[in-house]
N, C-alpha and C positions, 0 to 999 in steps of 0.2 A: 504494500500500500504506500502510495506517495505521501510524504509529510507535507501539509499545507497550512497556509495562513493568508490573511488579507492585509493589504496596505491601502489606506484611503488616500486619495490625492489631496495634497495640502492646498493646491490652488484651484481645483475644479470640484465644486460641490456636486455630490451625487455620483462620483466616479471612484471605483475601487478596483484593485488588481489582485487576482488570486495568484499566489506563489506556491508552486509545488517543487520540492527538491531543488530549491534555489533558482527556479526559472518562472517567468511570468507565463501563465498558461491561459489566462482568461481576464477580460476586462468587463466589468459590470457597470451599467449606467441606470440610475433610477431617478434622476432629476436633471434639469438643465435643458438646453436647447440643441443638444447634439442630434445630428441627422446621419443616416446611413448614406452611402453614395447614391442610392435610389430615392433619397429624400424622406425616408420614413423616420419618425421621431416619436417620443413619448407623446401620446395624444392622437396619433394617426389611428384611423379606424381599421378594423380587420379587413374590410372591403378594399380600402386604399392599399393596405399592405399586400393582400393577395394580388391586386392589379400590378403593383410595383415589381413584384417578383414573378409575374406571369404564371401564377398558380403553381410554382415549383416548390412551394412550401409543404413540408410534412406537418400535419396538424395533430397535436396530442392533447389529451385532456389535462387541465391544470390540476396539480396535486392538492391544492388548498382552496381553490375557488371553483365551485361546481359549475359556474357559468363560464369560467375562463379557459384559455387555451395556451399552449406553447406552439408558436409558429417557428419552424426550424428550417433554415436553408443551409444544407450541407455543401461542403466543397466537393468538387468532382472526384478528388482522391479520398474523400471521406475522413480526412485527418483534422478538419476544422469545421466550424459552423457559426452561423449567426442565429441567435435564439431570441425571439421577441415574446414576452409574456403579455397576455391580455386579460381583461376582465370579462371577455365575451363580446365586447364592443370596441374597446380602444386599447392600444399598446400602453402598458403601465411600467414596463422596464425592458431593457435589452442588454444582451451580453454577446460577446464574441470570443472565440478562442479555440484551443485545441480540444479534440475529442479524446476521451469521454468527459473531460473536466467541464466543458461548456454546458453539458446537460445535467450536471449534479444539481439536484433540487435544493439540497441543504448547504451548498457551498462546498468547502473542503471536507473530505472524508475524515 
């Protein structure tokens, strides 16, 4: 099992980095005005997100919100992903990083 912990960005509110075995493996964003290359941000609708990624997203049920989803865009080589959490309507947080770390629900193991 990799040993992990988080570091919060001192200058950017709502940004944290997951460190495992001394390497940054994931970036989490839960506040701010950050956007993906496709223009998706916290507050984007699920419909906007699906359209931005041409429906290439894998949709998984949220572990803690019965209405929510995880919208996951994996890389072609399956080594990394973008994961957008929703409340069933809008994006509430996003993270990107290496698999499988990016999909850990509870953060570090």
